[in-house]
C-alpha positions as CSV (number, residue, x, y, z in Angstrom):
1,M,-0.2,-23.7,30.6
2,L,3.1,-25.6,30.3
3,K,6.2,-23.9,29.0
4,S,9.6,-25.5,28.3
5,V,12.4,-23.9,30.2
6,V,16.0,-24.7,29.5
7,M,18.1,-24.9,32.7
8,G,21.7,-26.0,33.0
9,G,21.7,-28.0,29.7
10,G,18.6,-29.9,30.6
11,I,14.9,-29.2,29.9
12,A,12.5,-28.7,32.8
13,M,8.7,-28.3,32.5
14,A,7.2,-25.4,34.6
15,M,3.6,-24.6,35.2
16,L,2.9,-21.0,34.4
17,A,-0.5,-19.8,35.2
18,G,-1.8,-17.0,32.9
19,F,1.2,-17.1,30.7
20,A,0.4,-15.5,27.3
21,A,2.5,-14.3,24.4
22,P,2.6,-10.5,24.1
23,S,-0.1,-9.1,21.9
24,Q,0.7,-7.1,18.8
25,A,-1.4,-4.2,17.6
26,A,-3.5,-4.9,14.5
27,P,-2.3,-3.1,11.3
28,Q,-4.1,0.1,10.5
29,V,-6.3,-0.2,7.4
30,I,-6.0,2.5,4.8
31,E,-8.9,2.3,2.2
32,I,-8.1,3.6,-1.3
33,T,-10.6,3.5,-4.2
34,Q,-9.6,3.4,-7.9
35,V,-11.8,4.8,-10.6
36,P,-10.6,5.3,-14.2
37,C,-7.2,7.0,-14.2
38,Q,-7.1,8.1,-10.5
39,F,-7.4,7.2,-6.8
40,L,-10.3,9.0,-5.2
41,E,-9.1,9.7,-1.7
42,P,-5.9,11.7,-2.4
43,E,-7.7,13.9,-5.0
44,G,-10.8,14.3,-3.0
45,T,-13.0,14.3,-6.1
46,N,-14.0,11.9,-8.9
47,H,-13.1,13.5,-12.2
48,H,-15.3,11.0,-14.0
49,Y,-12.7,10.1,-16.6
50,T,-13.7,7.6,-19.2
51,S,-11.3,4.8,-19.9
52,T,-11.6,1.4,-21.7
53,K,-7.8,0.7,-21.7
54,K,-4.6,1.8,-20.1
55,A,-3.6,4.1,-23.0
56,D,-6.7,6.3,-22.2
57,C,-5.3,7.0,-18.7
58,V,-1.7,7.5,-20.0
59,A,-3.0,10.4,-22.2
60,I,-5.2,11.8,-19.4
61,N,-2.5,11.8,-16.8
62,N,0.1,13.1,-19.1
63,E,-2.1,16.1,-19.5
64,S,-3.4,16.7,-15.9
65,G,-1.7,14.3,-13.5
66,D,1.1,16.6,-12.2
67,Q,-1.4,19.4,-11.5
68,R,-3.8,17.1,-9.7
69,V,-1.1,15.6,-7.5
70,A,0.1,19.0,-6.6
71,K,-3.4,19.9,-5.4
72,A,-3.8,16.6,-3.6
73,G,-0.8,17.2,-1.4
74,E,0.5,14.2,0.5
75,M,-0.8,11.5,2.8
76,T,1.0,11.6,6.2
77,L,1.2,8.5,8.5
78,P,3.2,7.5,11.6
79,P,5.5,4.6,11.3
80,G,3.9,1.2,11.7
81,D,2.1,-1.7,10.1
82,Y,-0.6,-1.0,7.5
83,I,-3.0,-2.7,5.2
84,F,-3.8,-0.7,2.1
85,R,-7.2,-1.9,1.0
86,V,-7.6,-1.1,-2.6
87,A,-10.9,-1.2,-4.5
88,N,-11.6,-1.2,-8.2
89,D,-14.8,1.0,-8.5
90,G,-15.8,1.0,-12.1
91,V,-12.5,0.5,-14.0
92,P,-13.5,-2.0,-16.7
93,Y,-10.1,-3.7,-16.8
94,E,-7.6,-5.1,-14.3
95,V,-6.0,-2.7,-12.0
96,G,-3.4,-3.1,-9.2
97,F,-1.4,-1.1,-6.6
98,W,2.2,-0.2,-6.1
99,L,3.6,1.4,-3.0
100,R,7.4,2.0,-2.9
101,D,10.2,4.2,-1.6
102,K,10.2,7.6,-3.4
103,D,13.6,6.8,-4.8
104,Y,12.9,3.2,-5.7
105,D,14.6,2.1,-8.9
106,W,14.3,-1.5,-10.0
107,T,17.8,-1.4,-11.5
108,D,19.3,-0.4,-8.1
109,K,21.8,-2.9,-6.7
110,I,20.6,-2.3,-3.1
111,L,16.9,-3.1,-3.9
112,S,16.6,-5.3,-0.9
113,Q,16.9,-2.2,1.3
114,K,13.9,-0.6,-0.4
115,I,10.2,-1.0,0.2
116,S,8.0,-2.1,-2.7
117,V,4.6,-3.7,-2.3
118,S,2.6,-4.4,-5.4
119,G,0.1,-6.6,-7.1
120,G,-2.6,-6.7,-9.7
121,G,-5.7,-8.9,-10.3
122,L,-8.2,-6.3,-9.2
123,L,-11.1,-6.6,-11.6
124,K,-14.1,-4.3,-11.6
125,G,-15.9,-4.4,-8.2
126,K,-13.0,-6.3,-6.4
127,T,-11.0,-5.3,-3.4
128,K,-7.5,-6.5,-2.4
129,D,-5.3,-6.0,0.7
130,Y,-1.6,-5.1,0.5
131,A,0.2,-5.4,3.9
132,V,3.4,-3.3,4.6
133,T,5.4,-2.0,7.5
134,L,6.3,1.6,6.9
135,T,9.3,3.3,8.5
136,P,10.0,7.1,8.4
137,G,10.6,8.3,4.9
138,E,9.0,9.4,1.6
139,Y,7.0,7.0,-0.6
140,L,4.9,7.0,-3.8
141,Y,1.8,4.9,-4.6
142,S,0.1,4.4,-7.9
143,C,-1.4,1.9,-10.3
144,P,0.7,1.1,-13.3
145,L,-2.2,-0.9,-14.9
146,N,-4.7,1.9,-14.6
147,T,-1.9,4.5,-15.0
148,T,-2.7,6.8,-12.2
149,P,-0.4,9.6,-11.1
150,N,2.3,8.9,-8.5
151,Y,0.7,10.1,-5.2
152,R,2.9,11.1,-2.3
153,L,3.0,9.4,1.2
154,V,5.2,10.7,4.0
155,V,5.8,8.6,7.1
156,K,7.1,10.5,10.2
C-alpha cells in the first residue's frame, strides 16, 4: 500500500506493507419496542393499552406513567457509541423516538452542548435506528408521538 508522507516541505511516496487504519469498535445496538403508550423493555411487561390516537396515550400516561417509570427503574450503560433500534409493534399510527440529556430544554441558549437524538416516521411494523455517542450523565428517552413516559437512562 502506498502512503503519502510529507518531509521537509516536499512529498515523498513510501511503500508500507500491511499498513491499515486503526479499527473502531462497532456501536452497541439497544433494541427497544413500542406498543401503544409504552416501551416494553424498561417496563418489562406489555400493559396491552388500546390507542387509536396520541390523546389516548396522553390520558393513560397522565394516570399511570409516573408509577410505571418508578417501577421500571433506569437503564444503565457505559459511555460509548450506541444504536437505539426502535420498533413499532402494533401502534396504529406514526411513532418516533427522542433521547436527550435529562436537563434538555429546547429554549436553552447552550443547546449545542446537549445531546438530543430524535425522529419519527415509524409506522406500524417498522423499525428505525438512531445513532448516538453517550458520555457520562443522565438522560431521558420517550416517544412524543405515542406519548410514552420519560424513561431514565444513566451512563457511567
